[in-house]
C-alpha positions as CSV (number, residue, x, y, z in Angstrom):
1,X,0.0,0.0,0.0
2,X,1.3,3.4,-0.9
3,X,1.5,6.2,1.7
4,X,0.2,9.6,0.8
5,X,3.0,12.1,0.4
6,X,1.7,15.7,0.5
7,X,3.2,18.1,-2.0
8,X,4.0,20.8,0.6
9,X,7.1,20.1,2.6
10,X,6.4,20.1,6.3
11,X,9.9,21.2,7.2
12,X,9.6,24.3,5.1
13,X,6.3,25.3,6.8
14,X,7.6,24.5,10.2
15,X,10.6,26.8,9.6
16,X,8.3,29.5,8.2
17,X,6.0,29.3,11.2
18,X,9.0,29.6,13.6
19,X,10.4,32.6,11.7
20,X,7.0,34.4,11.6
21,X,6.5,33.7,15.3
22,X,9.9,35.2,16.1
23,X,9.2,38.2,13.9
24,X,5.8,38.8,15.6
25,X,7.3,38.6,19.1
26,X,10.1,40.8,18.0
27,X,7.8,43.5,16.7
28,X,5.3,43.3,19.5
29,X,7.5,43.0,22.5
30,X,11.2,43.4,21.9
31,X,11.2,46.4,19.6
32,X,8.9,48.7,21.8
33,X,11.0,47.8,24.8
34,X,14.2,48.6,23.1
35,X,13.1,52.0,21.8
36,X,11.6,53.2,25.1
37,X,14.3,53.1,27.7
38,X,12.5,55.0,30.5
39,X,13.9,55.5,34.0
40,X,12.3,57.2,37.0
41,X,13.8,60.6,36.2
42,X,12.5,60.5,32.6
43,X,9.0,59.6,33.7
44,X,9.0,62.3,36.4
45,X,10.0,64.9,33.9
46,X,7.3,63.9,31.5
47,X,4.5,63.7,34.1
48,X,1.9,66.4,33.9
49,X,1.2,68.6,36.9
50,X,-1.7,67.7,39.1
51,X,-5.0,69.3,38.3
52,X,-7.6,70.1,40.9
53,X,-10.9,68.5,40.0
54,X,-14.3,69.5,41.4
55,X,-17.1,67.0,41.0
56,X,-20.6,68.6,40.9
57,X,-22.8,67.5,42.5
58,X,-20.7,66.0,45.3
59,X,-23.4,63.7,46.3
60,X,-25.6,61.3,44.4
61,X,-29.2,60.8,45.4
62,X,-30.8,57.6,44.5
63,X,-34.6,57.2,44.4
64,X,-36.1,53.8,44.1
65,X,-39.5,52.2,44.5
66,X,-39.9,48.5,45.2
67,X,-42.8,46.6,43.7
68,X,-43.0,44.3,46.7
69,X,-42.2,45.3,50.3
70,X,-38.8,44.1,51.6
71,X,-38.9,41.1,54.0
72,X,-36.3,40.2,56.6
73,X,-34.1,37.2,55.6
74,X,-35.6,35.1,58.4
75,X,-39.0,35.4,56.7
76,X,-37.7,35.0,53.2
77,X,-35.7,31.8,53.9
78,X,-36.4,30.4,57.4
79,X,-33.9,27.6,56.9
80,X,-31.0,29.9,55.8
81,X,-27.8,29.6,57.8
82,X,-26.1,32.9,58.9
83,X,-23.1,33.9,56.8
84,X,-20.8,33.9,59.8
85,X,-21.6,30.3,60.5
86,X,-21.0,29.3,56.8
87,X,-17.6,31.0,56.8
88,X,-16.6,29.4,60.1
89,X,-17.5,25.9,58.9
90,X,-15.8,26.4,55.5
91,X,-12.3,27.3,57.0
92,X,-10.1,24.4,57.8
93,X,-8.8,24.6,61.4
């Protein structure tokens, strides 16, 4: 029985894939890092001065209307376990 031999050489495609991967990493990571050698003094000199900002209004009022009245947790889920008990039982001692 004859084996199928593809026309495209696998070694060539593997080498091309490795070369393109190296070029992509070089352009995306190595080149920007090499062209931007910043140190603390350079960053401090480029930093813009602080600007005072005033937010108006300084408070946010929220108005809401519930369709149903709120119920205490004990009424909503009488078999619910308090959160502190759940946390205490979940921690290994």
